[in-house]
N, C-alpha and C positions, 0 to 999 in steps of 0.2 A: 487392796482390801475389797474394792468393789468387784474386781474380776474374780477373786477367790470366792467371794460370797455367792456370786451368780453361778460359778462352776459347781459348787457343793449343793446349791438349790437344784440345779439341772440334774446332778447326779442323784439326789434324793428322789426327785420326781420320776426319773427314768427307771428306778427300781421296780416299778410296777410292771415293766416289760419282762423282768426276770424272776419275779416272785410267783409262786403258785396262786392261782392258775396263770401261767405265763406263756408268752409267745416263744421266748428263748429261755427255758428254765435253767437256773443255776442252783447249786446246793444251798440249803438254808443258811449254813454257816458263813458262806460267802456274802450273801445279801445282807445278813444280820450284821456282820462286821462292817460293811460299807455304811449301813444305815446308822450304826453306832458312831462311826467316824464323822459322818455328816452332822449328827446331833451334837457331838462334842464341839465341832467347829461352830455350830449355831450358838451353843451355850457359851463358848469362848468369846464369840463376837458380842453377845449380849453382856457378858461380864465386862469386856473392854469398854462398852458403851456406858456401863454403870460407873466405871471408875472415873470417867471424864464428865459425868453429868451429876448435878445435885440430886441427893437422894429423893427429896420431895417431888422433883420434876420427873425423875425416872419412874417412880411408882404411879404417878398420875397419867403417864402416857399409856394408852390402851394398847398400842403396838407392842410394847415391851411385855405387857401381861399376856397378850395372845401368844407371842413367841415362846415364853416360858411355859405356858399351859400346853402348848403343842409339843414341846420337847418332853415334858413330863408324861403326857398321854402316850406319846410314841414309844417311850422307854417302857412304860407300864405295859402297853399292848405287846411289845416285843418280848418282854419277860414272860407274860402269861402264855403267849403263843408258843414260845420255846418250851415251857414246862409241859403244856398239853401235848406238844409234839413228842416229847420223850415217852409219854405214856400212851402214844398212838391214838390220841384223841383229836379228831378234826375240828378245826376252828377257822374263824375268818379274821383277817387283819383289818379291823375296823378303823384303826388309826390312819389308814391311807387317805381318808377324806380330809384329814387335817393338814396334809403335806402342803397344799397350795397356800396355807397360812404364811409359811415362810417366804414365799414369793411376793406376797402382798405387803407384809408388815415390816420388813427391814427398811432402814432409812434410805437405802439406795433405790428402792422401788417406788419412788414418788410418783412417776408417771403411771405405773400400773395401778397404784392406789387411787389416783384420780379417775382413771377409766372405770375402776370398780365402783367408786362412789357415784359416778354418773349412771352406771347400770342400776345400782341400788335405788337411787332417786327416781329413776325412770319407771321402775316396776309399778309403783302405786298408780301412776297416771295412765298406764296402758291397761289397767285392770278392767275398766268399763268396756273397752273395745273387745277384750278377751271374753268377758261375760256375754256380751252380745253374740259373739261368734259361737260360743258354747250353747247359747240358747237356740240359735239357728240350727246348729248341728243336732241338738236334741229333738227339735221339732221335725226336722227332715227325717231323722231316725224313726220317730213315731209314725210319720206318714208312710215310710217304707214298710214298717211292721204291718200297718193296716192294708197297704196295697198287696204285699207279697206273702204275708205270714200264713194266710189261709189257703194258699193256692198249691201247697205241697210241691214247691219247686226245689230242684237239687242243683248243686254245683257240678262241675265237670269231674270232681272226685267222688261224687255220690253222697255228699253231705247235705244236711238241710240248709236251705237258702233263705236267709232273712227271717228266721223264726225266733231268734233270741234277741231281746232288745239291746243288751250290752254288747253283743257281737256285731250288731248292726251299727251301733255307735262307733265301734272300733273300725269296722270296714269303711264307713263313710268318712271317718277322720283320716284314714289312709288315702282315700280318694281325693281329699283336699290337696294332697301332694301329687295326685295323679300317678302314684306308684303302682296301684292295682288297676289302672285303667287300660283297656276296657273290660278286663276279666270280671270285675265285680258286677258289672251290668249285663253280661251276656246271658245268664239264665233267664232274667226278666225279658231281655230283648228277644230271645228265642221263643218265649211264650207269646209276646205281642210286641211288635216294633214300636207301638205307641208309648210303651214304658220308657223308651229312651228319652222322652220329654222330661221325665222326672229327674234323671241324672244330668241332663243338660241344664236344667234349672238349678240343680244343686251346685254344679260346677261353676256356673255363672255368678251365683250369689256368694258362695263360700270361697271359691279359689280366686276368682277375678275381682270381686268387690271387697270382701272382708280381708283377704290377705293383703291386697294393695293398701287398704285403709290401715291395717295393722302395721304394716311396714313403714307407712308414712308417719303414724303416730310415734312409733319407736324412734325413728330417725330424728324427727323434729325435737322430741323431748330430750333425747340423748344429746343432741347438739346444743340445746339450750342449757342443760346442766353442765356440760363440759365447758362452755363459755363462762358460766358463773364460777366454776371451780378455778379455771385458769386465770380469771380476772380477780379472784379473791386472794386469800392468804395462802402461802406455801405450806402444804400439808405433807 
């Protein structure tokens, strides 16, 4: 049963590769039949669990309610998408986002559920570090706007350079990953080599300090919550 459950969960998740827009597109009838088969297996698995569990216990378990809601939402979305497709109306399969629910909420997925709970419990505790990072990013973006916004600089493509605040925030956010380095700083560096100090300071503060601090907070809190969950009750 565990192997069969994991197989159909994997099959259901892999449909995203073959559904429009797809990497390897298959006819809608094929993907819909496979999805219906997976949903029938999930519903049968849930029905089997209900037969061997007391009714009050079954309906108090949030996992069972989540699986049932995910099955109903997926079938509803599939029916609506199919009807709209008959009338050549384009729509989006919004129920794809509920497919990981099957991976998390079946009884066999206890370890995945523990990891998910650790991530969920860690998020509130890293909010303060994330807010500090965003504040630093916004302040550096404001400084960049004041430094470069009135100098009529242009990028290599001939586009305005650092004149829109939101675009500056995005460019500097990418710079934290060093993905656009050194391209993002070259127009300012060509104007004056002293402007390189601004980008050096930005990288030191945000990439080397804040990212290291962020990673440390995430790791320590995740490890702490994981120990609490494994040391507590089996969920």
